[in-house]
Each structure stands twice: as structure tokens, then as C-alpha cells.
C-alpha positions in Angstrom: 1.5 -4.7 -1.3 2.3 -2.2 -1.8 3.6 -3.4 -5.9 0.7 -4.7 -6.2 -1.3 -1.3 -5.9 1.2 1.1 -8.1 0.8 -2.1 -10.7 -2.6 -1.6 -11.1 -2.8 1.3 -11.3 -0.7 3.0 -12.8 1.7 0.9 -14.1 1.1 3.4 -17.9 2.7 6.3 -15.6 5.7 3.5 -14.2 6.9 1.3 -16.9 10.5 2.7 -16.3 10.2 2.3 -12.6 7.4 -1.7 -12.6 10.5 -3.4 -15.0 12.9 -2.1 -12.4 11.5 -3.2 -10.0 10.9 -6.1 -11.5 13.8 -7.3 -12.5 16.2 -5.2 -10.2 14.0 -7.1 -6.6 11.4 -9.4 -7.4 14.0 -12.0 -9.7 17.4 -10.5 -8.0 14.6 -12.9 -4.9 14.5 -15.5 -6.8 18.1 -16.4 -8.1 19.2 -15.8 -5.0 20.3 -18.9 -3.2 20.6 -17.3 0.0 17.1 -15.1 -0.6 15.1 -17.5 2.2 12.1 -19.6 1.3 9.4 -17.3 3.0 10.4 -14.3 0.4 10.4 -16.0 -2.4 7.1 -17.9 -1.9 6.0 -13.8 -1.4 7.4 -13.5 -4.9 5.5 -16.1 -6.0 2.7 -14.8 -4.7 3.2 -11.4 -6.5 3.7 -13.2 -9.8 0.6 -15.0 -9.0 -1.9 -12.5 -8.6 -0.1 -11.0 -11.8 -1.2 -13.4 -14.0 -4.5 -13.6 -12.3 -5.0 -10.1 -13.9 -6.0 -10.8 -17.1 -5.9 -7.1 -18.4 -2.2 -6.4 -16.4 -0.4 -9.2 -18.0 -1.3 -8.5 -21.8 -0.5 -4.7 -21.0 2.9 -6.6 -19.7 3.1 -8.6 -22.6 2.0 -5.6 -25.6 5.1 -2.7 -23.1 8.2 -5.0 -22.6 7.9 -8.1 -24.5 7.1 -6.7 -26.9 9.6 -3.4 -26.8 12.4 -4.8 -28.4 14.9 -1.9 -25.5 12.7 -3.3 -22.3 13.0 -6.7 -21.2 11.1 -10.1 -21.9 9.1 -9.3 -18.0 5.7 -11.6 -19.1 8.5 -14.5 -20.4 10.6 -14.0 -16.9 7.5 -14.4 -15.4 5.8 -17.6 -16.7 9.6 -19.0 -17.0 9.6 -18.4 -13.1 5.9 -20.2 -11.9 6.4 -22.3 -14.0 10.2 -23.5 -12.3 9.0 -22.8 -9.3 6.4 -25.1 -10.0 8.3 -27.7 -11.2 9.7 -28.3 -7.7 9.7 -31.6 -5.6 7.8 -30.5 -2.0 11.8 -29.0 0.5 14.4 -29.4 -2.9 16.1 -26.1 -3.4 16.8 -24.8 -6.8 19.6 -22.2 -7.5 17.9 -20.0 -10.0 13.7 -20.9 -10.0 13.6 -17.1 -11.2 15.1 -17.7 -15.2 18.1 -17.0 -17.0 21.0 -14.6 -15.1 20.2 -11.3 -16.5 
């Protein structure tokens, strides 16, 4: 929940750090076949909380997806949630986080 607090209160100051955290921690957890389901569920929960905050979501799109030097975080979050939503109960998917970037 620390990441959520940082995103809400310090997103304008921590652009590079937020990108690194999402890319190198959260998406790695979703991509890894060795990650526990509970860890993947926690990541999806954080993504759900981010999506519930309209301002945060708009800022992620504007600050990352519209920036040619940044990772497309908005698109990757949406893609990850869409893929997780398509999973059948009890089914394993090796790459629910989208793209192997």
C-alpha cells in the first residue's frame, strides 16, 4: 500500500521512480510464472485502485504514454487487467502482464 500512497501524494515528484517500480516490480511479478497467485492478485488489486482514481489514471496516460521517452504504463496496466479478467478460475497464464518489456 506504500506504492499507492506515493502515487497519490508524490506522483509529480517521482515520475522516474514510479515508472521503475511499476516496470521492474509490478509487471515482473505479473510476467513471472514463479510468482505466487497471491502476489499477482495483490498487483492486480493495486492496479484496480489506480484505475479507480480518475486523476491518477489520466496523469499516468499523459505523463507516460504520451511521453515518447517513457514506458506506456497506462496501456500496460489496462492490458494486464484485461488479460487477468479473461483468465478462467484456476487457470495459469505465463504472461498476464502483457509484453515482455
